[in-house]
N, C-alpha and C positions, 0 to 999 in steps of 0.2 A: 408492705408499705407502698404508698402511691407517690409517684414522681410525675410532675407536669413539665412538659417541654414545649419550647416555643420556636417556630421556624424563622428562618432569615430570608434575605432578599432572593428573589427568583421564584418564590411560591405564590406570588400575586396572580389573580385572575379577574376578568371582568365580571361583575356581579358579587364580588367579595363583600360580605357584611350586610347585604341588602335585606335579607330576611330578618336578621338581628334588628336592624333599623325600624322595619315595618312592624315587628311583632313585640318589641320590648321597649317600654317607655324609658327605662334607665339607659339602654343602648342608644336610643334616639337622642337623649339629652347629652350623652357623652360625645356622640358623633358631632352634634351641632356645636358643642363647646370646642371641639377640634377645629371645626371650620373657622370659628372666630379666632382662635389662637394662630392658626396658619395663615389667615388672611385671604384664603380662597376655599371654594367648596370642593374639598377633596372627595367628599361623598359622591358628587356627581361623577367624578372620574372613576372611583371604586366601583360604582354600581353600573354605569353605562359606558365607561371609557373603552377605548380600543386597547389592544395589547401594547401598541406603540406609545399611547398616552400614559399607560400604566408604567411604562419603563422609564419615564422621566425621573431623574434622581430625586427631585423635590417631592415626587409622588410616591415612588416605590417603597422607600424605607418607612415613612410615616404611615402608609396604607397597611403594610404588613403589621406594624407595631399596633395600630388602632384595632385591626381586626382581632388580634390576639389578646390584647389587654381588655377590650370590651367583652369579649367572650368570657374571660376569667371572672370579670365583675358581674356577669350575668348568669354565672354557673353557681346555683345555690350550694352544691356539694363541693365547691372548690376549697378543700382543706389539705393543702399539700404537705407531705413529709419532707419533700425536697423539690427544688426546681432547677431548670437549666435551659439556656437558649443558645441557638446556633448563630454566632456572629451578631447581627442585628438583634436576633431573638433574645440575646442576653439582656437588653433593656426591657423587653416585654416581661421577661422573667423577674427582673428586679422591681418593676412597677407592680406586677401581679402579687409578688411577695411583700409589697408595702415598704421596700427599701427606699423608694422615692415616690412622690406624688405623680398622678396621671399627667397633670399639666407640665411639671418639670421634665418628666420623661419624654413627652411629645416635643417640647422645645429642644431638648438635647438631641433627640433623634433627627429632627429637622436640621439642626446646626451640623450634626455629624454628616448627614447626607450632602449638604452643600460643601463642607470642608473636603470631603472625599472627592466630590466632583471637581473641585479646583485642583486637587492634587493629581487627579487623573489627566487633567489637561496640560500639566507641566511637562509630561514626558510620555511618548507612546508606550503603553504597557498593556499587559493582558494576563490571562490565566489559562491553565490547561488541566484537563482531567487525565489522570494516569491510572489505568486499570491493570490489576494482575501483577503488581510488583510490591515487594516489601518495602517498608518505610526507610530502612537503612540504606538500601541500594539507591533509592530515589534521592535521599539527602546527599549521598556521596557524589552522585552524578550532577546534582545542582551545584554543589560546592566546586566541582572540577570544571564547570561551564563558565566561560568568560562572560562578564556582565553581571547584572543583578537577577538572580533567579533562586527562589526558595520554596520549600514545602510550606503550603499555607493553610490547607484544610485537611486534617486526618479524619475523614468522614466515617470510614469503616475499614476493616482489614481488606486490602486489595483495591481500595478507592481513595486515592490522595490527589489533591488539587495542588498544583504548583503555580507560582505567581512571580511576575517580574517584568523586566524590559522585553518588548516584543521579540527582538532578535535573540536575546538570551533564552527565552521561553521556547522559541522555535528550535534553537540548537539543542537544548536539553531534551525536547521531545524526540528529536532524531536519535540522540544518544540512548535514550530510555527505550525506544523501539528496538534499536540495535542490541541492547542488552537483555531484551526478552519481555518487555512490557506488552500486555495484550493490546492495549490502546494507549495512545498519548495524544489527546485531542484538544486543540486550541478552542477555548470557549468564547461565545459571542458576548463578552463583557467589556465594559469601558475602561478598565484599569486593573492595576495590580493590588487588589485588596490583601490585607494581612501580609504585607511585605515592607521592607524599608522604604519603598517608594511612597508610602502613605505617611511619612514622617511630617510633612508640612501639615497635614490634616490633624495629626496628633498634637502638634504645637498649637494649632488654632483652637482645638477642643479643650485643651488643658484648662484655660481660664474659665470656660463655661462649666465644666465639671467641678472645678474648684469652688465655684460660687453656688453650686446646687446643694441643697439640703439632703443629705442621706441619712437614713434610719436604720436601726437593726431590723433585718427582714423577719417575717413570721416563721421562716424555716431556713435551712441552709441553701445557699445558691452555689451550685457547681459552676465555676467560671472557666471560660474558654482558655485562659493563658496557662493555667497549671492543672486543670481538670479536678481541682479540689474544692471541698465545701467551705463557703465563707459566710460569716455573720457580722464581722467587724466592718463598720461603715467606711473607715479609712482605707482598709485593705481592698474593699469593693471598689472604691473610687479609683485607686491606683491601678488595679487590674483592668478596669473598664477602659482606662486610657491606653495602657500598653497593648490591649487587645487590637488596636488599629494596625499596629506594625508586627504583631506576633502571630503565630499560627493558631488556628482553632483546633484545640485538642478534643474533638468530639468523641472519638472512639474511647479514649481514656476516661472522659467524663462519665460516659454511660457505664463502663467497666466499674468505675469507682462507686457509682450510685448503686449498682447491683451488689457490689461487695458490701456496701453499707445498708443493704436490706430492701432495696427497691425491687418489687416483683410485678409491678404494674405501672405502665407508662401511658399517659394521656397527652396527645398532641393538641394544643389549643391554637388555632389560626388556620390560615389558608393552606391548602395542599396536604400531602401525606408523606413528604420526603423523609421526615425524621422517623416515622413509624418503620419505613422501609429499611432505614440504616440500623435502627435499634434491633430489629429482627435478625439482621446479619451479625450484629455485635453480640447480642444476648438472646439466642433463639428460644430460651426457656421462659422469658417473661411474657406477660400479656401486653398487647398494645391496642390502643383505640384512638380515634381522633374526633374532634368536634370542630365544625365550621359554622 
């Protein structure tokens, strides 16, 4: 069985999507429609922008989403048995699986990016990658640390990202290293994604998600919040909203997809981060990527 997976924020690069735009009429049409919806030429930044320009919140999330979703639309053999996306990539997965329209998905992603940016500005916050330590120890140390700090991304065994207030994350990193973590490294990100500090963004996005038309997808979507397959539009909506403040259970999503029959994973979108994680989680499956 074939699973398609979609990357999240951080996998962007200058030149992303340019070949698609130049060589595929459908891709060009979709990119131009996106420029109209967003009110600026995001394609100019995607194709020629600097790393700094691509890092702008209003650009990064829509850019990764567009690259992934347009790739899926332009892949004739795209007939997934199941899909999943990492954080932002969940929106790409839902649009690719026809749970919502391209236009609605882009508008939601743009609103999500802006709401997250606002939440980041309310309080100094960050994230840190923790390597070589089990999930339970990390969770216990986060819980024992003063301030807001939580496990945010369960990327693969031995690689978990924590998220929270700057001071709390730094304290947790020191405790994690003392407890035997190989590395506990603060990441160059603008905020505490997938933590309680994103609650203002969740509240802001709730109305937009509620107003959006969701349909039953063409295949199960394994969602970040519980790592389980979903096809019910109401459940999908609820999980998409909770995702902002809840951890990304990527390890468990991949394990569940494999348990449900996935033996081939295709990553659609910029970069190859998910292929690397999947190889660590499930060494016996095949992985490939399309950019």
